[in-house]
C-alpha positions as CSV (number, residue, x, y, z in Angstrom):
1,X,-90.2,-122.3,58.2
2,X,-86.6,-123.0,59.4
3,X,-86.2,-121.9,62.9
4,X,-82.9,-121.1,64.7
5,X,-83.9,-122.6,68.0
6,X,-80.5,-123.9,69.3
7,X,-79.1,-120.7,70.7
8,X,-78.2,-120.3,74.4
9,X,-76.5,-116.9,74.3
10,X,-79.1,-115.2,72.1
11,X,-82.9,-114.8,72.2
12,X,-85.7,-112.6,71.0
13,X,-87.5,-111.8,74.2
14,X,-90.4,-109.8,72.8
15,X,-91.5,-107.8,69.8
16,X,-93.9,-104.8,69.5
17,X,-94.4,-101.5,67.8
18,X,-91.8,-102.0,65.1
19,X,-89.1,-103.2,67.5
20,X,-87.6,-106.3,69.0
21,X,-86.2,-106.8,72.4
22,X,-83.2,-109.1,72.2
23,X,-80.7,-110.7,74.7
24,X,-77.2,-110.9,73.3
25,X,-75.3,-112.7,76.0
26,X,-75.6,-110.6,79.1
27,X,-76.9,-107.5,77.3
28,X,-80.3,-106.4,76.2
29,X,-80.8,-104.5,72.9
30,X,-83.9,-102.9,71.4
31,X,-83.7,-102.6,67.6
32,X,-86.2,-101.8,64.8
33,X,-87.6,-104.6,62.7
34,X,-89.8,-104.0,59.7
35,X,-91.6,-107.3,60.2
36,X,-93.0,-106.2,63.6
37,X,-96.2,-104.4,62.5
38,X,-98.2,-105.4,65.6
39,X,-98.8,-103.3,68.7
40,X,-98.8,-105.6,71.7
41,X,-98.3,-104.6,75.3
42,X,-94.7,-104.2,76.4
43,X,-94.9,-106.0,79.7
44,X,-91.3,-107.3,80.0
45,X,-89.0,-105.1,82.2
46,X,-86.3,-105.3,79.5
47,X,-88.2,-102.8,77.4
48,X,-87.2,-100.1,80.0
49,X,-83.9,-101.7,81.1
50,X,-82.1,-102.2,77.9
51,X,-78.3,-101.7,77.4
52,X,-78.7,-100.3,73.9
53,X,-81.5,-98.8,71.8
54,X,-81.3,-98.1,68.1
55,X,-83.6,-95.3,67.1
56,X,-84.7,-95.2,63.5
57,X,-84.8,-91.7,62.0
58,X,-87.8,-90.6,59.9
59,X,-85.3,-89.2,57.4
60,X,-83.6,-92.5,57.0
61,X,-80.8,-94.2,59.0
62,X,-80.8,-93.7,62.8
63,X,-78.5,-93.7,65.8
64,X,-77.7,-95.8,68.9
65,X,-78.4,-94.8,72.4
66,X,-76.3,-96.7,75.0
67,X,-77.0,-97.6,78.6
68,X,-74.0,-99.4,80.1
69,X,-73.0,-101.4,77.0
70,X,-69.4,-102.3,76.3
71,X,-67.8,-101.4,73.0
72,X,-67.4,-105.1,72.2
73,X,-68.4,-108.4,73.7
74,X,-68.8,-112.0,72.7
75,X,-71.5,-114.7,72.4
76,X,-71.2,-118.4,71.6
77,X,-73.0,-120.7,69.3
78,X,-72.0,-124.3,70.0
79,X,-68.2,-124.3,69.3
80,X,-68.2,-120.9,67.6
81,X,-67.5,-117.5,69.3
82,X,-68.6,-114.2,67.8
83,X,-67.3,-110.7,68.6
84,X,-70.2,-108.3,68.7
85,X,-70.3,-104.5,68.6
86,X,-73.1,-102.1,67.6
87,X,-72.4,-100.3,64.4
88,X,-74.1,-98.4,61.6
89,X,-77.7,-99.1,60.7
90,X,-78.7,-101.1,63.8
91,X,-76.4,-104.1,63.2
92,X,-74.2,-106.0,65.7
93,X,-72.2,-108.1,63.3
94,X,-74.3,-111.2,63.4
95,X,-77.6,-112.6,62.0
96,X,-78.6,-115.2,64.6
97,X,-81.4,-116.7,62.4
98,X,-78.7,-118.0,60.1
99,X,-77.8,-120.6,62.7
100,X,-80.6,-122.7,61.1
101,X,-78.6,-122.8,57.9
102,X,-75.3,-123.4,59.7
103,X,-76.6,-126.5,61.3
104,X,-78.0,-127.8,58.0
105,X,-74.9,-127.4,55.9
106,X,-72.6,-128.4,58.7
107,X,-74.4,-131.8,58.9
108,X,-74.1,-132.2,55.1
109,X,-70.4,-131.4,55.1
110,X,-69.7,-133.9,57.9
111,X,-71.7,-136.7,56.3
112,X,-70.1,-136.2,52.8
113,X,-67.0,-138.1,54.0
114,X,-64.8,-136.3,51.5
115,X,-63.0,-133.0,51.2
116,X,-65.5,-130.2,50.6
117,X,-64.6,-126.8,49.1
118,X,-67.0,-124.1,50.0
119,X,-67.3,-120.6,48.4
120,X,-69.0,-118.1,50.8
121,X,-70.0,-114.9,48.9
122,X,-71.0,-111.6,50.6
123,X,-69.6,-113.4,53.6
124,X,-69.9,-110.5,56.1
125,X,-68.3,-111.3,59.5
126,X,-68.0,-115.0,58.8
127,X,-70.7,-116.9,60.6
128,X,-71.2,-119.3,57.7
129,X,-67.5,-119.4,57.0
130,X,-66.7,-120.5,60.5
131,X,-69.6,-123.0,60.7
132,X,-68.4,-124.7,57.4
133,X,-64.7,-124.6,58.5
134,X,-65.6,-126.1,61.9
135,X,-67.4,-128.9,60.1
136,X,-64.2,-129.7,58.2
137,X,-64.6,-127.8,54.9
138,X,-62.1,-125.7,53.1
139,X,-63.6,-122.2,52.7
140,X,-63.1,-119.3,50.4
141,X,-64.5,-116.2,52.2
142,X,-65.3,-113.2,49.9
143,X,-66.6,-109.8,50.9
144,X,-66.1,-106.4,49.4
145,X,-65.5,-104.8,52.8
146,X,-61.9,-105.0,54.2
147,X,-63.3,-104.2,57.7
148,X,-65.8,-107.1,57.5
149,X,-63.1,-109.5,56.5
150,X,-61.0,-108.3,59.3
151,X,-63.9,-108.8,61.7
152,X,-64.4,-112.3,60.3
153,X,-60.7,-113.2,61.0
154,X,-61.2,-111.9,64.5
155,X,-64.1,-114.3,64.9
156,X,-62.0,-117.1,63.6
157,X,-59.4,-116.5,66.2
158,X,-62.0,-116.3,69.0
159,X,-63.4,-119.6,67.7
160,X,-59.9,-121.3,67.7
161,X,-60.2,-121.6,63.9
162,X,-57.3,-119.3,63.0
163,X,-55.5,-122.3,61.5
164,X,-58.5,-123.7,59.6
165,X,-58.4,-123.9,55.8
166,X,-59.9,-120.5,55.0
167,X,-58.9,-118.1,52.2
168,X,-59.8,-114.5,53.1
169,X,-60.6,-112.4,50.0
170,X,-61.5,-108.7,49.9
171,X,-63.1,-108.3,46.5
172,X,-66.3,-107.5,44.6
173,X,-68.2,-110.9,44.6
174,X,-69.2,-110.7,41.0
175,X,-65.7,-109.9,39.8
176,X,-64.2,-112.6,41.9
177,X,-66.6,-115.2,40.6
178,X,-65.8,-114.2,37.0
179,X,-62.1,-114.5,37.7
180,X,-62.5,-117.9,39.3
181,X,-64.4,-119.1,36.2
182,X,-61.5,-117.9,34.0
183,X,-59.0,-119.7,36.3
184,X,-60.9,-122.9,36.0
185,X,-61.5,-123.2,39.8
186,X,-64.5,-125.2,41.2
187,X,-66.3,-125.6,44.4
188,X,-68.5,-128.3,46.0
189,X,-70.7,-125.9,47.7
190,X,-71.7,-122.2,47.3
191,X,-73.2,-119.9,50.0
192,X,-74.4,-116.4,49.1
193,X,-75.9,-113.8,51.4
194,X,-76.4,-110.9,49.1
195,X,-77.6,-107.5,50.3
196,X,-80.7,-105.9,49.0
197,X,-78.6,-103.0,47.8
198,X,-74.9,-102.5,47.9
199,X,-71.8,-101.0,46.3
200,X,-68.5,-102.8,45.5
201,X,-65.1,-101.4,46.3
202,X,-64.9,-99.6,43.0
203,X,-68.5,-98.3,43.1
204,X,-70.1,-101.3,41.5
205,X,-73.9,-101.2,42.1
206,X,-75.8,-104.3,43.3
207,X,-79.6,-104.4,43.3
208,X,-80.8,-107.8,44.3
209,X,-84.0,-107.8,42.2
210,X,-81.9,-107.1,39.1
211,X,-78.7,-109.0,40.0
212,X,-79.5,-112.1,41.9
213,X,-80.7,-114.4,39.0
214,X,-77.8,-113.6,36.7
215,X,-75.4,-114.1,39.6
216,X,-76.8,-117.5,40.6
217,X,-76.5,-118.5,36.9
218,X,-72.9,-117.3,36.8
219,X,-72.0,-119.1,40.0
220,X,-73.3,-122.5,38.7
221,X,-70.3,-122.4,36.4
222,X,-68.1,-122.8,39.5
223,X,-69.7,-126.0,40.8
224,X,-67.7,-129.1,40.8
225,X,-68.7,-132.3,39.0
226,X,-70.2,-133.6,42.3
227,X,-71.6,-130.5,44.1
228,X,-73.0,-130.9,47.6
229,X,-75.2,-127.8,48.2
230,X,-76.1,-124.3,47.0
231,X,-77.5,-121.9,49.6
232,X,-79.0,-118.5,48.8
233,X,-80.2,-116.1,51.6
234,X,-82.5,-113.1,51.1
235,X,-83.6,-110.4,53.5
236,X,-85.5,-108.6,50.7
237,X,-89.3,-108.7,51.4
238,X,-90.1,-108.9,47.7
239,X,-88.2,-112.2,47.2
240,X,-90.6,-114.9,48.4
241,X,-89.2,-118.4,49.1
242,X,-90.9,-119.6,46.0
243,X,-88.9,-117.2,43.9
244,X,-85.7,-118.7,45.3
245,X,-86.9,-122.2,44.6
246,X,-87.7,-121.2,41.0
247,X,-84.3,-119.7,40.4
248,X,-82.3,-122.5,41.9
249,X,-84.5,-125.2,40.2
250,X,-84.0,-123.5,36.9
251,X,-80.2,-122.9,37.1
252,X,-79.3,-126.3,38.7
253,X,-81.6,-128.5,36.7
254,X,-78.6,-130.3,35.2
255,X,-77.5,-131.5,38.6
256,X,-79.3,-134.3,40.4
257,X,-80.7,-132.8,43.5
258,X,-83.7,-131.2,45.2
259,X,-84.6,-127.6,46.1
260,X,-86.5,-126.4,49.2
261,X,-87.0,-122.7,50.2
262,X,-88.5,-121.5,53.4
263,X,-88.7,-118.5,55.6
264,X,-86.2,-118.4,58.4
265,X,-87.1,-117.3,61.8
266,X,-86.3,-116.9,65.5
267,X,-88.5,-118.0,68.4
268,X,-89.9,-115.3,70.6
269,X,-89.6,-116.1,74.3
270,X,-92.6,-114.1,75.5
271,X,-95.3,-115.8,73.5
272,X,-93.8,-118.9,71.8
273,X,-94.4,-117.4,68.4
274,X,-91.8,-117.0,65.6
275,X,-90.4,-113.8,64.2
276,X,-89.8,-114.1,60.4
277,X,-86.3,-113.0,59.3
278,X,-86.1,-113.4,55.6
279,X,-85.9,-116.5,53.5
280,X,-83.4,-119.1,52.3
281,X,-83.3,-121.3,49.3
282,X,-81.4,-124.6,49.5
283,X,-80.4,-126.9,46.7
284,X,-78.8,-130.2,47.8
285,X,-77.5,-133.2,46.0
286,X,-79.4,-136.5,46.1
């Protein structure tokens, strides 16, 4: 398992009864987590002194309950600064476990000692985009949500990366990749963080179980002659790390490299255990 253990402004304090107690900078949040199927004693005071609590509805969805929480605040990861705000379906605008991947590919970009072009698909609020840009890469950031791309630009400004080499694209990721293939463009690295289910700006439906393999296959056509890495993230329970390994190994077999896929996780302060947070598949050149 790859563990995001270098955070200072974020930590999972405890987990119990389908929820996790987290510290985001100076604020405590309680949010649901489907992986937390255990019922352990809630002895930490934070369980009753949180600043925000997302209540899951039995009918689907849910709503926030706030206790002295600002509309927006920031946390830092190394040189990066992220603007956080609670919004629909329990999210805050950041997946902290992805820091394990940020560290991995940032090191690869720095050690490449050559210009690296990165394509970040389903790029959300730009965590991976900013990490790659801070490492010296030129990044194309693609997300179907205009609001998310705007949020990512805000994070870039907060991280003093507003002048970094980043192309900000609001588009359906599949359609963008198809156009890039027709244009003859290529990238040295590809990152994708696809949702389990989603809709594009024109109603295009994405179901990860049906769409992920054809999309990986499509994206390989964008790789340069000397690709550096290919990263696929999944929060879908049914996609085990071995499935990611199989797809990447199959579609990148013509490129000399190795594939490794693992669960990603966050350390839990109260007991020293690790909360699983999905999986990542990594292909890297050799």
